C-alpha positions as CSV (number, residue, x, y, z in Angstrom):
1,M,140.0,109.7,99.3
2,N,137.6,111.1,96.7
3,K,136.8,108.9,93.7
4,P,137.4,110.3,90.2
5,D,134.6,112.4,88.7
6,E,133.3,109.6,86.5
7,A,132.7,107.4,89.6
8,A,131.0,110.0,91.7
9,K,127.4,109.2,92.4
10,P,124.7,110.8,94.6
11,T,123.3,109.2,97.7
12,K,119.6,108.4,97.8
13,Q,119.1,111.5,99.9
14,Q,120.9,113.7,97.4
15,R,118.8,112.3,94.5
16,N,115.6,112.9,96.5
17,W,116.6,116.5,97.2
18,Q,117.5,117.1,93.6
19,D,114.1,115.9,92.5
20,L,112.5,118.6,94.7
21,E,113.9,121.3,92.4
22,L,112.0,124.2,94.0
23,G,112.5,125.5,97.6
24,L,111.1,128.6,99.3
25,F,113.5,130.6,101.5
26,C,111.8,132.5,104.3
27,H,113.8,135.3,106.0
28,F,111.9,136.4,109.0
29,G,113.1,137.8,112.4
30,I,113.9,140.9,114.3
31,N,115.2,142.6,111.1
32,T,111.7,142.5,109.8
33,F,110.6,145.0,112.4
34,N,113.6,147.3,112.1
35,G,113.9,147.7,108.3
36,K,117.3,146.0,108.3
37,E,119.1,143.3,106.3
38,W,121.8,142.7,108.9
39,G,121.1,143.6,112.5
40,D,124.0,144.1,114.8
41,G,122.6,142.2,117.8
42,T,121.7,145.2,119.9
43,D,118.0,145.6,118.8
44,D,115.4,145.3,121.5
45,P,113.9,141.8,121.3
46,D,110.5,143.2,122.0
47,A,110.5,144.8,118.6
48,F,109.6,141.3,117.4
49,H,105.8,141.4,117.4
50,P,104.0,139.9,114.4
51,T,100.3,140.9,114.7
52,S,98.8,138.0,112.8
53,M,101.5,135.5,112.0
54,D,100.2,132.5,110.0
55,C,102.8,129.9,109.0
56,L,100.1,127.9,107.3
57,Q,99.7,130.8,104.8
58,W,103.4,130.5,104.0
59,A,103.3,126.7,103.6
60,R,100.1,126.7,101.6
61,T,101.4,129.4,99.3
62,A,104.6,127.4,98.7
63,K,102.7,124.2,98.0
64,K,100.2,125.9,95.7
65,A,103.1,127.5,93.7
66,G,104.7,124.0,93.3
67,F,107.5,124.5,95.8
68,K,108.5,121.3,97.6
69,Y,110.4,122.6,100.6
70,L,110.7,125.7,102.8
71,I,113.7,126.9,104.8
72,L,113.3,129.3,107.7
73,T,115.9,131.6,109.2
74,A,115.8,130.3,112.7
75,K,118.7,132.6,113.6
76,H,120.2,135.3,111.4
77,H,123.5,137.1,112.0
78,D,121.9,139.3,114.7
79,G,121.6,136.3,116.9
80,F,117.9,136.6,117.7
81,C,116.4,133.1,117.8
82,L,112.9,132.3,116.6
83,W,112.6,129.4,119.0
84,P,112.8,129.5,122.8
85,T,116.3,128.2,123.0
86,K,118.0,127.4,126.4
87,T,121.2,129.0,125.2
88,T,120.3,132.7,125.3
89,D,117.6,135.1,126.3
90,Y,117.9,136.8,123.0
91,S,114.9,134.9,121.6
92,V,111.1,134.8,121.3
93,K,110.9,133.7,125.0
94,S,111.9,137.2,126.0
95,V,109.3,139.1,124.1
96,T,105.7,140.2,124.9
97,W,104.5,138.5,121.7
98,R,102.4,135.5,122.8
99,N,103.6,136.2,126.4
100,G,107.0,134.8,125.6
101,K,105.5,131.4,124.8
102,G,105.8,131.6,121.0
103,D,107.9,129.4,118.8
104,V,108.1,130.4,115.1
105,V,110.2,127.3,114.2
106,R,107.6,125.0,115.6
107,E,104.7,126.7,114.0
108,C,106.5,126.7,110.6
109,A,107.6,123.0,110.9
110,E,104.0,121.9,111.8
111,A,102.6,124.0,108.9
112,C,105.0,122.4,106.4
113,R,104.1,118.9,107.7
114,Q,100.3,119.7,107.4
115,E,100.8,120.9,103.8
116,G,103.0,118.0,102.9
117,I,106.2,120.0,102.0
118,H,109.6,119.5,103.5
119,F,111.0,121.8,106.2
120,G,114.6,123.1,106.6
121,I,116.4,125.5,108.9
122,Y,118.9,128.3,108.4
123,L,121.2,128.8,111.4
124,S,123.8,131.5,111.0
125,P,127.2,130.6,112.3
126,W,128.1,134.3,112.7
127,D,126.4,135.7,115.8
128,R,126.7,139.5,116.4
129,H,124.8,139.3,119.8
130,E,126.4,136.4,121.6
131,P,129.2,137.6,124.0
132,C,131.1,134.3,123.8
133,Y,131.4,134.6,120.0
134,E,135.0,135.8,120.4
135,N,136.0,132.7,122.4
136,K,136.2,130.0,119.8
137,A,135.9,127.0,122.1
138,A,133.0,128.5,124.0
139,Y,131.1,129.6,121.0
140,D,131.6,126.3,119.2
141,Q,129.9,124.6,122.2
142,F,127.2,127.3,122.2
143,Y,126.5,126.8,118.5
144,L,126.4,123.0,118.9
145,E,123.8,123.3,121.6
146,Q,121.6,125.5,119.5
147,L,122.0,123.2,116.5
148,K,121.1,120.1,118.6
149,E,117.9,121.8,119.9
150,L,116.8,122.4,116.3
151,L,117.9,118.9,115.1
152,T,116.0,117.1,117.9
153,G,112.9,119.3,118.5
154,Y,111.2,119.9,115.2
155,G,110.9,116.7,113.3
156,P,112.6,115.6,110.0
157,L,114.6,118.3,108.3
158,I,115.3,118.4,104.6
159,E,118.3,120.9,104.9
160,L,120.6,122.7,107.2
161,W,121.6,126.0,105.6
162,F,124.9,127.3,106.9
163,D,125.6,130.9,105.7
164,G,129.3,131.9,105.2
165,A,128.5,135.6,105.3
166,G,130.3,137.4,108.2
167,S,132.4,134.3,108.9
168,E,135.0,134.9,106.3
169,G,138.3,133.7,107.8
170,R,136.6,132.3,111.0
171,Q,137.2,128.6,111.8
172,Y,134.3,126.7,113.4
173,D,134.4,123.1,114.6
174,W,132.8,121.9,111.4
175,K,133.6,118.3,112.0
176,K,131.5,118.3,115.2
177,I,128.8,120.4,113.6
178,C,128.4,118.1,110.6
179,D,128.8,114.9,112.8
180,T,125.9,116.3,114.9
181,V,123.7,116.8,111.8
182,T,124.5,113.3,110.6
183,E,123.8,111.8,114.0
184,Y,120.3,113.4,114.5
185,Q,119.2,114.2,110.9
186,P,121.0,111.7,108.6
187,D,118.7,112.5,105.7
188,A,119.2,116.3,105.8
189,M,121.3,118.1,103.3
190,I,124.2,120.1,104.6
191,F,124.7,123.4,102.7
192,N,128.1,124.5,101.6
193,M,130.1,124.5,104.9
194,G,132.2,121.8,106.6
195,R,131.3,118.5,105.0
196,P,128.5,119.7,102.6
197,T,126.2,117.4,100.6
198,I,125.0,120.5,98.5
199,R,126.9,123.6,97.6
200,W,126.3,127.3,97.0
201,V,126.2,128.3,93.3
202,G,128.4,131.3,94.1
203,N,126.0,134.3,93.7
204,E,122.7,135.6,95.1
205,D,121.1,136.1,91.7
206,G,119.7,132.6,91.4
207,L,121.9,131.9,88.3
208,A,124.0,128.8,87.6
209,P,126.7,128.8,85.0
210,E,125.9,127.2,81.6
211,T,128.2,124.3,82.6
212,C,127.2,123.4,86.1
213,R,128.3,119.9,87.1
214,N,127.3,118.0,90.3
215,T,130.9,117.2,91.2
216,A,133.0,119.7,93.0
217,S,135.8,120.0,95.5
218,E,135.3,123.6,96.6
219,A,132.8,126.5,96.6
220,R,133.0,130.2,97.2
221,A,132.6,131.2,100.9
222,S,130.3,134.2,100.6
223,M,129.4,137.3,98.6
224,F,132.1,139.3,100.4
225,T,135.1,137.3,99.4
226,E,136.5,135.5,96.4
227,D,138.1,133.0,98.8
228,M,137.1,129.4,98.4
229,L,136.1,127.2,101.3
230,T,138.2,124.4,102.5
231,W,135.9,121.4,103.0
232,L,136.6,118.5,105.3
233,P,138.6,115.6,103.7
234,D,135.7,113.2,103.8
235,T,133.3,115.5,101.9
236,P,131.6,113.6,99.1
237,K,132.6,114.3,95.6
238,W,129.0,114.6,94.5
239,V,127.9,118.1,95.8
240,P,125.1,119.5,93.6
241,A,124.4,123.3,93.6
242,E,121.5,125.3,95.0
243,C,120.7,128.8,93.6
244,D,119.3,131.3,96.1
245,V,117.7,134.6,95.2
246,P,115.2,137.0,96.8
247,I,111.9,137.7,95.0
248,R,112.5,141.4,95.9
249,K,115.8,142.6,94.4
250,K,118.6,142.6,96.9
251,H,116.2,142.4,99.9
252,W,116.1,139.2,101.9
253,F,113.9,140.6,104.7
254,W,110.7,142.5,104.2
255,H,110.9,146.3,103.9
256,P,108.0,148.8,103.7
257,D,107.1,150.5,100.4
258,D,109.3,148.0,98.6
259,E,106.9,146.5,96.1
260,G,108.8,148.2,93.2
261,S,111.7,145.8,93.8
262,L,109.5,142.7,93.1
263,L,110.9,140.6,90.3
264,S,108.7,140.4,87.2
265,L,107.4,137.1,86.0
266,E,109.7,137.3,83.0
267,E,112.7,137.8,85.4
268,L,111.6,134.8,87.5
269,M,111.3,132.6,84.5
270,D,114.7,133.6,83.3
271,I,116.1,132.6,86.7
272,Y,114.2,129.3,86.5
273,Y,115.8,128.5,83.1
274,K,119.2,129.3,84.5
275,S,118.9,127.4,87.7
276,V,116.6,124.4,87.5
277,G,117.1,124.4,83.8
278,R,120.8,124.0,84.4
279,G,120.5,121.2,86.8
280,T,120.4,123.0,90.2
281,N,117.7,123.5,92.8
282,L,116.2,127.0,93.1
283,L,115.7,128.5,96.5
284,L,113.5,131.6,96.1
285,N,113.2,133.9,99.1
286,V,109.8,135.3,100.0
287,S,109.6,137.3,103.3
288,P,106.8,137.7,105.7
289,D,105.9,141.3,106.6
290,R,105.4,142.8,110.1
291,N,102.1,141.0,110.4
292,G,103.8,137.7,109.9
293,L,102.2,137.2,106.5
294,F,103.4,137.0,103.0
295,P,102.4,140.2,101.2
296,E,99.6,139.7,98.7
297,T,101.7,141.2,95.9
298,D,104.4,138.6,96.5
299,I,101.9,135.8,96.8
300,K,100.3,136.8,93.5
301,R,103.7,136.8,91.7
302,L,104.8,133.5,93.3
303,L,101.6,131.8,92.1
304,E,102.0,133.3,88.6
305,F,105.5,131.9,88.6
306,G,104.3,128.4,89.5
307,D,101.4,128.5,87.0
308,E,103.8,129.6,84.2
309,I,106.2,126.7,85.0
310,R,103.3,124.2,84.8
311,K,101.9,125.8,81.7
312,R,105.2,125.4,79.9
313,F,106.4,122.1,81.2
314,S,103.6,119.9,82.5
315,K,102.5,118.4,79.1
316,P,105.4,117.2,76.9
317,V,104.6,116.5,73.2
318,K,106.6,113.3,73.6
319,T,109.1,111.6,76.0
320,V,111.6,108.8,75.5
321,E,114.3,107.3,77.7
322,G,117.2,104.9,77.4
323,P,120.9,104.4,77.2
324,G,123.3,105.3,74.5
325,K,125.0,108.2,72.7
326,S,122.1,108.7,70.4
327,L,118.5,108.8,71.3
328,E,115.7,109.6,68.8
329,L,112.2,110.8,69.5
330,T,109.6,110.1,66.9
331,L,106.2,111.9,67.0
332,E,103.0,110.3,65.7
333,E,102.6,113.2,63.4
334,P,104.5,116.5,62.7
335,A,104.1,119.1,65.4
336,Y,105.6,122.4,66.5
337,I,108.2,122.2,69.3
338,D,110.3,124.9,70.9
339,H,111.8,123.3,74.0
340,A,113.6,120.1,74.8
341,V,114.4,118.9,78.4
342,I,117.0,116.3,79.1
343,M,117.5,114.4,82.3
344,E,120.4,112.0,83.1
345,E,119.9,109.0,85.3
346,I,122.1,110.6,87.9
347,S,121.9,107.5,90.3
348,E,124.7,106.2,88.1
349,G,126.6,109.5,88.0
350,E,126.8,112.4,85.6
351,R,128.2,111.2,82.2
352,I,127.4,113.7,79.5
353,K,130.0,116.4,78.7
354,E,128.7,117.7,75.4
355,Y,125.6,117.1,73.3
356,K,123.6,118.5,70.4
357,L,119.9,118.4,69.5
358,E,118.6,118.2,66.0
359,A,115.2,118.0,64.3
360,E,114.5,116.4,60.9
361,Q,112.8,118.6,58.4
362,R,112.2,117.6,54.7
363,G,114.8,114.8,54.9
364,K,117.6,117.0,56.6
365,W,118.7,117.2,60.2
366,I,118.7,120.8,61.5
367,E,120.7,121.7,64.6
368,L,118.5,123.1,67.3
369,A,120.8,123.5,70.3
370,R,124.2,122.5,71.8
371,G,125.1,122.1,75.4
372,T,127.6,120.8,77.9
373,S,126.5,119.5,81.3
374,V,123.1,117.9,81.7
375,G,122.9,116.2,85.1
376,H,119.6,116.3,86.8
377,R,117.8,118.5,84.3
378,K,118.8,120.6,81.2
379,I,116.2,122.9,79.5
380,N,117.0,123.8,75.9
381,H,115.0,126.5,74.2
382,F,115.1,127.1,70.4
383,S,113.1,128.7,67.6
384,R,109.8,127.0,67.0
385,I,110.0,124.3,64.4
386,M,107.6,121.8,62.8
387,T,109.0,118.3,62.9
388,S,108.2,114.6,63.6
389,R,111.7,113.5,64.6
390,V,114.1,114.9,67.1
391,R,117.5,113.5,67.9
392,L,119.8,113.8,70.9
393,T,123.5,113.1,70.1
394,V,126.1,112.9,72.9
395,L,129.3,114.3,71.5
396,S,131.5,113.7,74.6
397,C,130.9,111.6,77.7
398,E,132.3,109.6,80.6
399,N,131.0,106.0,80.1
400,Q,127.7,105.2,78.4
401,P,125.1,108.0,78.8
402,L,121.9,106.9,80.6
403,I,118.9,109.2,79.8
404,R,116.2,109.3,82.5
405,S,114.0,111.3,80.1
406,F,114.2,113.2,76.9
407,S,111.1,115.3,76.2
408,V,110.0,118.0,73.8
409,Y,107.5,120.7,74.3
410,H,105.5,123.3,72.5
411,T,105.2,126.4,74.7
412,E,104.8,129.2,72.2
413,V,107.2,131.3,74.3
414,D,109.7,133.6,72.6
415,L,112.8,134.1,74.7
């Protein structure tokens, strides 16, 4: 039975995952070569032929931009597998690329290890190619065999991403699926399905709601239904959210002549404030092209994004920490500030329900911002003000608040 919200606490693995904050999604597969978002499983596998694939380029770009993990679409809805699975011929082993000896999953996993970032795998439950899909028992076994290959053949995994799209109303053997993940990759996060340890935020815009708590008992199944998932009874109460969004609007896979859909730096920063800045992880999709490379335009934008995050938030004016409903930050001398970042010590749960921020000016306390949930991280932006004292007051909470850090910044950014 789940404990009440105030007793819910993350596991060590969940805390570590939440500290990563930024992940890179990588949609790559047979769709890349056919200009599709969803293949129907009938495309010729030989269409998959990247001319100069370089997974090190992907991993190095991610690391340079400040991203801490990368998730690859090992199998999308079309059923084409990026590793030489024993379960089907609809995979890289049946193509002329690298004489049928290629393994994108392996190259990507090794590149991530070389660059020191975590590696995760997307494995679509829905399979539009596999003939046994209509036979529930047969497909459950088929899927478990694919999953086990990925769990045992590619080193430590940070996350297994289970997409609900196309599976609305379909029942899979989620107990066996999740038990298999736990058996072979006990530290990996399970995304949104079965017995999840992290959940979908509910949209593909990368945006968390203003109040976004880490405790949940359900999540939306997919973009194509308002139905909520039924999780297994032993799902933990602590299920933090992950926000996914493509860097090219509405396009998860690469498409030619599509540079105009690339999100601007301003749009990406707005997403950052409304995802990481609201306590979730951000999973930003960047897709390799038909060469098997990230396009230079996307790389440039991604690096600009990472640089802007560091520019704004790498050097706080002052940081304090501690327990209690009121925490004051005193500067050595008056300074301009325009942001405050609050982090709870979530190892002991999420306790703050409502708070306010104030700055002292000429003997009076001026309200800067108000908010609800804090959790892992809450970014507050306000008009620039000169002050030497800033105060955090918790207006409503469950148990005594524990503040991991309370920092103020001067970014000179007008939002």
